[in-house]
Structures are given as structure tokens and as C-alpha cells.
N, C-alpha and C positions, 0 to 999 in steps of 0.2 A: 168804205170806212166812214162811219158817222162821227161827227164832232159835236159834242154837247158843251154847254156852258153852265157853270154853277158857282154860286158864291161859296167862299170858303166856310162860311158859318152855317151852311145848309148841311143836313145829314147826308152822308154818302149812301148810295143805293146800289143794288146789284147791276144796274145798267151802267154805272160808272166803272167800266172795265179797266181803264187806264187813266188814273187821276194825275193831272199835271198842274202844279202850281206855276202860274205864269207872271207873278209879281216879283219885282226886284227886292221888296222887303217882305219878311214873314208877317202874316196877318196878326194883328194885335189880339192878345187874349186867347189865342188858339194854340193848344199843345200840338207837338209834332205827332203824337199818337192819335189825338182826336181828329186830326186833319185827314188821315188816311191817304196821304200823298204817295204816289209811286215814284215821281221824279219832280225836281224843282229846276226849272229852266230860266234862271235869272237872266241869262244872256239873250233870251228872246223877249224880255220885258222892255218897256220903253226906257230910254236912258233917263238918268236922274234929272238932267236938264229939262227934257221934254215933260217928264212926269210933274216936276215942280211948276213949269210954265202952265200946264193944263189945269192943275189944281182942282180937278173934277168939276170944272165950270162947263155946264151944258152948252153955253154959247160958244165955247171954244172947241167943241167936240169935232166938228167937221175938219178944222185945221189940224187938230191933234191927230185925227185919223190919217190925214194926208202925210203929216210928218212921220208918224209911226210906220206907215207903209214904206216910206223912204228908208227908214232905219232897217226894216225887215228885208228890204231888197239886198242889203249887204250881209244878211244872215241866212242865206239859202242853205249853207252847209248845216247850220243848227236846226233849221226846219226839216231838212232831210233826215238828220239824226233822230229827231223827235218822231217822225213818221216811221222810221225803221224800228225804233224802240217799242212803239205801240204794236208793231206787227199787224195781226189781223183784228186786234181788239179795237173797240170804239175808244175815242179819246174824250175825256171830260176836262175842259180847260177850267181851272179853279182860280178865282180871283177874289179880292177882298173888298173892292169898291162897293159903296152902298147903292149907287145908281146902276140898275140892271139894263138900262138902255144906252148909256154912254160910258163905255169902259174899254180897256185894252183887249179884253177877251173877244169882243165883237170883231175888232179889227184883225186880231190874230187868227180867229176862225176863218174869216174871209180869205186871208193870205194862205192858210193851210189848204182850204178848198181849191184855190187857184193852183197851188202847187200839186195837189193830188190829181187835178184834171190834166195838168201838163205832163205828169209822170204817166198817167193813163194813156195819153195821146202818143207818147214815145215808146211805150212798152209793147 
């Protein structure tokens, strides 16, 4: 299964087989129809406390990623549900942050890939 990352404001493409909004808040100025979202997984987004602490400060990204991974460790059921919902389709993680190098989608993709490898090893 492939996992792609795309900003919410980018146009969806045929390769975006299963589009998943991974932010706690709906992206500003984007209609629900225009977003072409298949599922919104707020419960896998960074907590409000962590999101506010990070404030999209590139200098805090490494610590943000560490803390977010800790939060995701307690969300394995939600991660498994997301993987099951996608089935055999590729997943496109959709996020609203302006920074394409330092955002929650990068961390979530990493965690999803780790989980997929673990499932593959036990299957």
C-alpha cells in the first residue's frame, strides 16, 4: 500500500485513491465538496495542546514529531481502522499546513508505514 501526502488546497488526482483529512480542524476556506475527502480522522491528528505548542515553528518540528509519535502509540486501533478502511487502495494524507517539510502528515505517514510493516511481518 502506498501512502501519499498532499495539501488540502491542491487539486485531487486519480492517484489519490483514498483521501484522508488528518487535521483536527477543517481547512480554512475549503468547502467539503471541494476537498474530495473520503474520511476525516480527527482522532489521529495531533492533540490541540501539541498543535498549539508547535505553532508550525520549524525549529520545534523534531520535538513535535517525537511527541506526536507518542500520541500515536496510544492510537493503534485508529491506525488499524484507517488501514482497513483504505483496503487495497493507496492512501493520500491530506493536511492544511503551509510547510510541506514540517507537518503532521510526514509523521503520520511514517507511523502508518511502520504499522504496515508490522502487520506484514505477522501476517
